[in-house]
C-alpha positions in Angstrom: 80.4 239.7 99.8 78.9 237.1 97.5 81.9 235.4 95.7 79.8 234.5 92.7 79.1 238.2 92.1 82.6 239.2 93.0 83.9 236.9 90.2 81.8 238.8 87.8 83.2 242.1 88.9 80.1 243.2 90.8 81.2 245.4 93.7 77.8 245.9 95.4 77.2 248.3 98.2 80.3 249.9 99.8 80.9 250.5 103.4 79.6 247.3 104.9 80.6 246.7 108.5 82.8 244.0 110.0 79.7 242.6 111.7 78.0 242.3 108.3 80.9 240.3 107.0 80.9 238.1 110.2 77.2 237.3 109.7 77.7 236.5 106.1 80.6 234.1 106.9 78.7 232.4 109.7 75.9 231.5 107.4 78.2 230.4 104.6 80.1 228.1 106.9 77.2 226.7 108.8 73.8 227.0 107.0 72.2 224.3 109.1 73.0 225.8 112.6 72.6 229.4 111.7 69.3 228.9 109.8 67.6 227.1 112.7 68.9 229.8 115.1 67.7 232.7 113.0 64.4 231.2 112.1 63.7 230.3 115.7 64.5 233.9 116.8 62.2 235.2 114.1 59.4 233.0 115.2 59.9 234.0 118.8 59.6 237.7 117.8 56.4 237.0 115.9 55.1 235.0 118.9 55.9 237.9 121.3 54.2 240.4 119.0 50.9 238.4 119.2 51.3 237.0 122.7 48.2 238.7 124.1 46.0 237.2 121.5 47.5 233.8 121.9 47.3 233.6 125.7 43.8 232.3 125.9 44.5 229.7 123.2 47.6 228.7 125.1 45.7 228.0 128.2 43.3 225.8 126.2 46.2 223.9 124.7 48.1 223.4 128.0 45.8 220.5 129.1 46.2 218.8 125.7 50.0 219.2 125.8 50.1 217.5 129.2 48.6 214.4 127.6 51.4 214.1 125.0 53.8 211.3 126.0 57.1 212.5 127.2 59.0 210.0 125.1 57.6 211.8 122.0 59.3 215.1 122.8 62.6 214.3 121.0 60.7 213.2 117.9 58.6 216.3 118.0 61.6 218.6 118.3 63.3 216.8 115.4 60.1 217.2 113.2 59.9 220.9 114.0 63.6 221.3 113.2 63.1 219.7 109.8 60.1 221.9 109.1 62.1 224.9 110.0 64.9 223.9 107.8 62.7 223.1 104.8 60.7 226.2 105.2 63.8 228.4 105.3 65.3 226.7 102.3 62.1 227.2 100.2 61.9 230.8 101.2 65.5 231.6 100.3 65.5 229.7 97.0 62.1 231.0 95.7 63.2 234.6 96.7 66.5 234.1 94.8 64.6 233.1 91.6 61.9 235.8 92.1 59.4 232.9 92.6 59.7 231.7 89.0 60.8 228.3 87.7 64.3 228.6 86.3 63.3 226.6 83.2 59.6 227.4 82.5 59.3 230.8 84.2 56.1 229.6 85.8 55.3 232.2 88.5 52.7 230.3 90.5 54.2 229.6 94.0 51.8 226.7 94.6 53.4 225.0 91.6 57.0 225.6 92.5 59.5 223.4 94.4 62.8 224.4 96.0 64.8 221.5 94.6 68.0 220.2 96.1 70.8 219.5 93.6 72.6 217.3 96.0 70.1 214.9 97.7 68.8 216.0 101.1 69.5 212.5 102.6 73.0 212.1 101.3 74.4 215.5 101.9 73.2 216.9 105.3 75.9 219.5 105.3 74.4 221.2 102.2 70.7 220.9 103.1 70.4 224.6 103.7 73.0 225.9 101.3 71.1 228.1 98.8 73.6 227.3 96.1 72.4 223.7 96.4 68.9 224.8 95.3 66.9 225.3 92.1 63.5 226.8 91.8 61.6 224.3 89.6 58.0 223.7 88.5 56.7 220.5 90.2 57.0 218.3 87.1 60.6 219.5 86.4 61.5 218.9 90.1 60.3 215.4 89.8 62.2 214.8 86.5 65.3 216.4 88.0 65.0 214.3 91.2 64.7 211.1 89.2 67.6 211.9 86.9 65.5 212.4 83.8 66.8 215.9 83.3 70.0 217.7 84.3 72.2 220.6 83.2 75.5 220.6 81.3 78.6 222.6 82.2 77.1 225.7 80.7 73.9 225.2 82.7 71.9 224.2 79.7 69.0 221.7 80.0 69.8 218.1 79.1 67.2 215.3 78.6 67.8 211.7 79.6 67.6 209.0 76.9 65.2 207.4 79.3 62.8 210.3 78.9 63.2 210.4 75.2 62.1 206.8 74.9 58.5 208.0 75.3 58.7 210.1 72.2 56.7 210.8 70.1 54.4 212.3 72.8 52.9 215.7 72.6 53.1 216.5 76.3 56.8 215.5 76.6 57.6 217.4 73.4 55.9 220.6 74.5 57.2 220.5 78.1 60.6 219.0 77.8 61.9 218.4 74.3 61.4 221.9 73.0 63.3 223.2 76.0 66.4 221.0 75.5 69.5 223.1 75.4 67.8 226.0 77.0 70.0 227.8 79.5 69.0 227.8 83.2 67.6 231.2 84.2 70.1 232.3 86.8 68.9 233.7 90.1 69.7 237.2 91.4 71.8 235.6 94.1 73.0 232.2 95.2 73.9 230.9 91.7 73.8 227.1 91.6 77.1 225.5 92.5 78.7 224.1 89.4 80.3 221.2 91.3 76.9 220.3 92.8 75.5 220.3 89.2 78.4 218.2 88.1 77.7 215.6 90.8 74.0 215.5 89.6 75.1 215.1 86.0 77.5 212.3 86.6 75.9 210.4 89.5 72.1 211.0 89.3 71.4 211.7 85.6 70.3 208.6 83.7 72.4 208.4 80.6 71.0 205.1 79.3 
């Protein structure tokens, strides 16, 4: 059902049900709402499975919770929602890239970031869209976020002239310069949206 694979002639498994298609479409049309709903249900299932062990701890916490100011409830709920959204986005993006940086192939999850192509703050409707994500090593995530690197129409790595001003420098040469022009390692699913990459290239990338 993934249009990016259908465009390549990949048929996938046959015989999917109408309900499968309905779930797929619901996620594609509303990542934000469906993600929070599904992750909340998953956490509820996990909580139910370990309820007996948590019951004692729950009673200990009840008195502490009573001391929390009621006017903090909305802020707390919003924080939990953001954590849920960010956690889901990271899991999906890292899974799509098999937990490897799409440029360096670093496989250490502690060093990987699920980067947003379109900024989180400016495009709330795409915060949980996996095609708005790249799995990047932390230093490439920082460079991408600050417009020091981007990708061309063929998804090859471009370096900003701003970054090149620091040459000659052995670290920049080994980590960035030698990879210039290297194609992005495409994920198994949720291929980066070319329009999103185009926005980054024209609006965020620093050309001078």
